[in-house]
N, C-alpha and C positions, 0 to 999 in steps of 0.2 A: 623463516622469511617466506612470505607469500609470493608465488610466481605469477606472471601474467599470461601464461599459456593456457590452453584449454584442457590441460591434462586432468585426469580424474582426481588427483590430489588437490586440485584447485577448486573443487566443488564445495565452496564455502562462502558464507557471507560474514565478513569480518571488517572491523575498523580499528585502527590503531592510533592512539594519542590524538583523537579527533576533537576539534573545537571549532565553533563557528567563527566566521569573519565578523569583525566589529564588536566583539564581546571580549572584555578583558581576559587575557590568557592566564590560566593558572599554571602551577608548576607541572602538572600532568593533565593531559586530556583524557577522553573516554576511550577505553579499549574494551572490545567485546568480540566474541565469535559465536555465531548462531548456527545450530544445526538446522537442516531443512525441517519445516513444520510451520505451525501456526503460533505466533508469539504476540504478546501485548506489551506496548510501551506505556507505562503509567505516568501521567502528568496531572497532578491534583489540581493545578491552577489552569491548565490549558494554554498558558502563556509561552511555554518553552518548546512545546512539541513542534511548532512550525520551523524552528531553527534546525532541529534534528531530522525531520522528514525531508526538508529541502536538501540537506547534506546526503542522507542515505539514498535518496532517489537520484542523486547526481545532478540536481538542478541548481546547486549552489557550490561555490568554491570555498573550501574550509580555510579558516585562519591558520590551522595547523592539523596535520595528520592525514591519513589516507583511508579510503573505503574500497574494498574489493568485493566483487560478487561473481562467482563462476569464473574466476581467473582474470576478470577485467577490473582495472583500476579506474575509478571515476575521474581521477585527476589526469591520468595518462591519456585516456581516450574517452572523453565525456560523451560523445555522440554514440559510440558503440555501447557504452555502459547504459545510457538511457534507453537504448533499443530493447533492453531486457526488463525494463521497469514499468509497471503500471502504478501511477500515483493518483489515488483518488484524493484530490486536493479540494477541500470545501471552499477555498477562497478563489478558485478559478471561475471566470465569468462565463458560465455556460449560457446564461440568459441572453447574451448578446449574439448568440449564434442563430442565424436564419436558416435552420435546417430542421427537418422532422426527426422524430425519434428513430424512424426507420432508416433515414440517411445516416444518423449517428451510429446505428447498429451496423450498417454496411461498411462504414469506415473502420469500425472496430474489428470486424471479421477480416478485412484486408490487412489491418495493422498487425494482428497477432497470429502467427503461423500455426499455433496449436489451439486455436479457438475451439471451445467446446459447445456445440449447438445444444446438446442435451442439458448441460448445466445452465445455459442461458434460458431455455424453456422453463426449467425448474424454478430458477430464481425470478424470472419475469412473472410467473404465476404466483410464486410465494410472496412477492412484493406488490402484487396487484397492478402490474404495469400494462397488461394486455389492452385495456381500454384507452391507453394513452399513446399507443404506438404511431398513430397517424398524425399526432399533434406536433406543431413546431416546439422546439425546446423552450422558447420564451413564453409559451402558454402554460408550461408546467409550474406547479407550486414548488417551493423550496424543498419540501419533503419528497416530492416525486423526482426532482432532479437528483437528490441524494440517493434515492433508491435506484435510479437508473445508473448512476455512477458506480454504486456498489455491486449491482447485478452484473454490470459489464466487467468490473474488476474480477469478480469471482469466476466469470466464464472465460476470461482472457487466457488463463493459464500462463500468465507471464511468470518468468522465473522468480522475479521479485515483485510482489504486490503489496503496496503500502496503502492502507485504508485509514484515513485520518478522521477522528471524531465521528464514527459512523452513525451514532444514534441521534445526533442533533437534527431536530425537525421531523423525526420519525414518530409515527403513532405507536401505541403499545403493541398492537398485533405485528407490525413490521419489525419492531425491536425483538419480539419473541422469535419471529422467523429468522432474523439475522443471527441470533445466538445459536439456533438449531443448525443453520447453514455453516457457520464457522466451526461448530463442533464436528459436524459430519465431514468437513473439509480436511480434517486431520488425517483421516484414512486415505482420502484421495491424493493428498500431497505425498504421503509416505509411499503410495503405490504408483506414482506417476511414471508413465513410460517415456516421458520426454525429458527426464533428468530431474535434478533436485529443484524444489520450489520453496520459497520463503514467503509466507504471508504475515505481514507485520501490521497490527492494528494499534491505534493509539486511543486512549481514553483516560478518564480521571480515575478509573479503577478497573480491574479485570471484569469483563462482562460475565454475568452469571450463566451457568450451564454450559460453559465452553471449557474443554480440556486443553489448557494451554501448554505448549511444549516449553516455552520460556516466558517468565514474567520479568520485564526489565524496568529498572528505574534509572533514568539518566542523572548524571551529576547536575547540581543546580547551576544555572547560568546567571540568573538575575538576582540582585540583592533583595532580601525580604525586609519589609518595613513593619 
């Protein structure tokens, strides 16, 4: 049984008998335990991922089951659980925000206590964001917004980083850089001085060139026709 303390034995990301709300309940939900590292959740249709990422990020109440990360249960203390999660949600409405990219960045630095300036500089350059830093968010293309969200996620050093459908709206060069960055991140996660980190990416297949610590396939939620 997982405890809710901050003890070393609780340094785990795990969910037990998990199932989304408003989806017919099966006999058994999804149970998984992930080691710290870079993992991918494969969803061939892209229709079911949003259910699971909302649950694992602590932003949705499950119909059944529990989620733990670093000794915190998302159902027992949702606010504290969410404090350790960066969720790059492609459905969030960043375009409505009247702020510049620089303001977005300042908020991110304040939000994440282990923010990595060197990582941000690297990913900002890798994704070609430098020329867009003074622009308001609503001036950015969908692809630039995606790259901004991913670069911020990678630099945040959040204990749990969920990056959903990262290649959508990205150009080929940016996709290539993303795969390189995720592959290199494996070593940084393993050697993190701030404790265990989990980076969970969702896509319709494992991105090429990335050494994944785990490749996950969630149980089917929706009936196939």
